[in-house]
N, C-alpha and C positions, 0 to 999 in steps of 0.2 A: 423483383421476384425473389422470395427467400430461398436460400440454398437448403438442400437436404443435408443435415448435419449429424455426424456421429461423434460421440464423446468416448474417448478411450482412456483407460487407466494406464499411466506411465510412471516408471520409477527412474530416477537419475541419481548419481552419486555426487555429493558435495562434501569435499574434504573427508571422504571415507564414510559419510553418513548417508543412508538412503532417504531420499526425499520423494514425496508423493506429488503427482501432478495429474491434471486432466488435459488431454489434447483434443480440442474440437477441430474436426476436419470435415470437408466435403469431397466428394469424388469428382473434382473438377481440374485435375492436374496440379501443377505447382501453384501454391497459394502464398500470398503475403502472410506474415505471421505476427501476432501480438503476444509478447511475453508479459505475464501479469502476476502480481502477488498483492496480498492485503496489507492492512495497516497494523498498528500496535496490538500485538497479541491476538489478532483476529485470524480466521481460517478461510480457506477458499470457498467454503459453502455458506458464507455469510454475505449474500447478495452480490458478491463479485462474480459468481457464476451466472447471475442474471445479465451482467454486462457482457460476459464472455459469450453467452448464447446470442445476444443481440448482434455482436460483432461477427460471430460465425455465420449467422443467417444472412449477413450482408456480404459474405464471401471471403472472410478472413479466417485463417487458421488461428487458434488461440491456445496458448500453453499457460495454464493457470496452476501455480504450485503453492504448497505449504512450506514454510521455513522449517529447517531442522528443529527438533524439540517441540514442534507445534503441529496441531491438526493430525493428519494421518501420517506425517513424516516420522521417521525414527529419531532417536536421540534420547539419552538418559538424563537430560537436564530439562525435564518437562516444563513448559510455559516460560522458558528463558527467552528474554529479548536482548540480543546483543548486536550492536551495529556492525562490528567487523564480520561476524558470522553471517548476518543477513546479506551484506554486500557480497560476500563470497558465494552465498547461495544464488544470488541474482546472476553473478558472472558465470557460475557453473551452469545455471539454467539456460542462459543465452548460448553458451558454447555448446551445450547438449542439443539444443533446438537446431543449431546449424548443421548437425549430423543427420537429421531426420530426412526421410524420403519425401518428395513432393512439397518441400518447403522452399520458397523463393528467398534465399538468404540475402539478396540485394534489397529486399523490401521487408526489413525487420524493424518492428516497432516495440515500444515499451508503454505499459500502462501501470501507474502506481497511484495509490490513494492514501491520504493521511500520512502516516510515518513512511510508507513505501513511496508516497509522492515525493518525499525528499530523496529516497534512494534512487529513483529514476532520474532525478536531476543530477545526482552525483555520477551515475553511470553515463548519462548523456554527455557530460563534460569530459569524461575520461576515456570512453570507448570511441572508436572511429567507424564502427559498423552499424550504428543505429540510424535509421532513416527518419524517424520522428518519434515524439514522446508526448504522452498526456500525463500531467501531474494534477490529480484531482484533490482539492482541499489539502494541499501539501503542507507537511511540517517543514518549516524552513529555518527557524531561528530559536535557539535555546531560550533566550530571555523573554521573547514575545510570548512563548507558550507558558513559561514558568510564571510570569507576571499575570497571566490570564487566570491562574489558579487562585481561588480565594485564600486569604491569609490563614484562616483556620485550617483549611485543608493542607496547606503547605507546612504549617506547624506540626500537624498530626503525622505527616509523612516523614518530616525530619526526626521527630521523636521515635518513630518506628524504625527508621534507619539506624539510629543509635542503639536501639534495643536489638536490632538484627546483628550488629557487630558483636554483641555479647552472646546471643543464642547460637551463632555460628561456631563459637568455640566448643559447643556441645553437639555440633553436627545437625543443628536445626536452623532452617531458613524461614523467615517470616514472609507469608504471602499476603497481598492486599488486592482489593478489587481493581480491575482495569477501569471500570466505569461506575460512577455513582453520582448522587446529587450534590450540589454545592455544599461545602463545609463538611462533607463526609471524607473519610480517609480513602481516597481513590486517585488513580493517576489522571483519568479524564473525568471532569465533572461538568454536568449540564443539566438543566432543568428537565430536559426530555430524554434523559439517559435510559429510561424504561422503554422508550420508543426504539432506541438502539438495540436493546436486549430483545425486545419482542419481535421487531421486524427482521433484524439481521441474525440474531442468534437463535431465534425460535425454531428454525429447521436444521440447525447445525447438530451433527452427531458427535463432534469432537471438542467444541468450544467450551471453555469454562471461564467465568468472569474473575480470573485470578492471574497474578504474576508475582514473581519475587519482588520485594520492595526495593531491592538493589537496581531494578529497572530504572528507577528515578535517575540514577547516575548516568545512564546512557544519554539522556538529554543534554547533560553538561559537557559531553565530549563530541557533540555532533551539531554542526550548523550547515546543512546542505545548501542553504540560500547563498552561501559564498561562491558556489559554483555557477550560479545563474549566468554571470557575465561570460563564462567560458563555454557555454553551450552553443555550438556553431551549426546545429541542425534545428529544424522546426520543432517547437515545443508549444503545447497548448496548456495554458494554466486555467483550470476550472476553479475559481475562487468563490467560496461561500461567504456572502456579504455579512452574515450574522454568525460567523464561525466563533464558537466559544473555546475551541481547542487549539486551532492554528489561526490566530487572528489575521483577518484579511488585510489590515493596513500594512503589516510587515511583509506579508506574502506579495502584495502588489509592488512594494518597493523593490523587492528582488526580481519579480517577474519582468518589470520594465527594463531590467539590465540585460535580458537575453536578446541578442541581435535579431533572432528569427522567432521571437515569442509572439503568441496569440493569447490574449487575455479576455476572459468573459466572467462577469460577476453573476452569480445565481443568488436570488433573493431568499436564502435559506440558511439554516444552521449546519454545523459540521456533519451531523448524522442524517439530515433531511434529504440529502442528495441521493441517497440509496433507495428512496421510496417515491411514490407518486406525489405530485406531478413532476417533480424535478428529475427523477430517474429518466423518464421518457424524453424530456427536453435535452438533458445532458447526453443521453445515448445517441440521439439523432445528431447532435453537434459533433460528437466524437467520431461517428461514422463518416460524416461529411469531411472532417479533418483527415482521417485516414485515407478515404477514397481520393481526396485531392492529391495527397502525397503519392499514393500508389500510381496515379495517372502520370505523374511527372517522370521524365527519363533522366 
């Protein structure tokens, strides 16, 4: 039976910047909680709220937040994507959640997707208060994702980066699309990128399909897959078999290194898992995973 769920607007501080979050709760006493954030340049109202609603109706509190400089969160470097800052936001969000009333801090879970799928792998390896984790179509490896980008797109991004070095001398940074079709100048390219924009961004009030071109450099300093072997708590890897952004082959290599890992392949591309029929299949699998861990003592 679905729980009666209330969604509350919450603010928390991350390194001095106010970040926006939604807290999904029901009036059932102390609840296990799932902390959630979106992928590269995306915002909480881009279909991640649909996952949160499903989890909340199944009896879990959910804390879904926007990174600083993105979405409804504050910050004067709009649309910036920075690994160090995002990991700080995650850690501060988890620490904040542990101070809330009616939250069972012994049953604290993480859910990350795409770029944040890599973040939750990192946190699960480094924190000792996480009960279990879901990494959906996670970004795991620099070169796997870079080599998945068509050569023409890579060349355009490199040339734009060079131009950015010049324009910044005059106080101007160059923005590029987050998503585009193959051979376009964009960070994520896929034939069905319009599906991503229509399905996920169609109802968003804050998302813009742009990011500073310097975001490209964030991929070269971050390889969360290296932490897979150090994750000692249960983690569920939802791998998209036809993933154009975070190639499944490399993700599976890392996922198999997690001692308590569960792996499932979904027969879809990187963006398809947010919509029907894969959303319904994945949501049910995730709820079963969380419920099984919640029942354990």
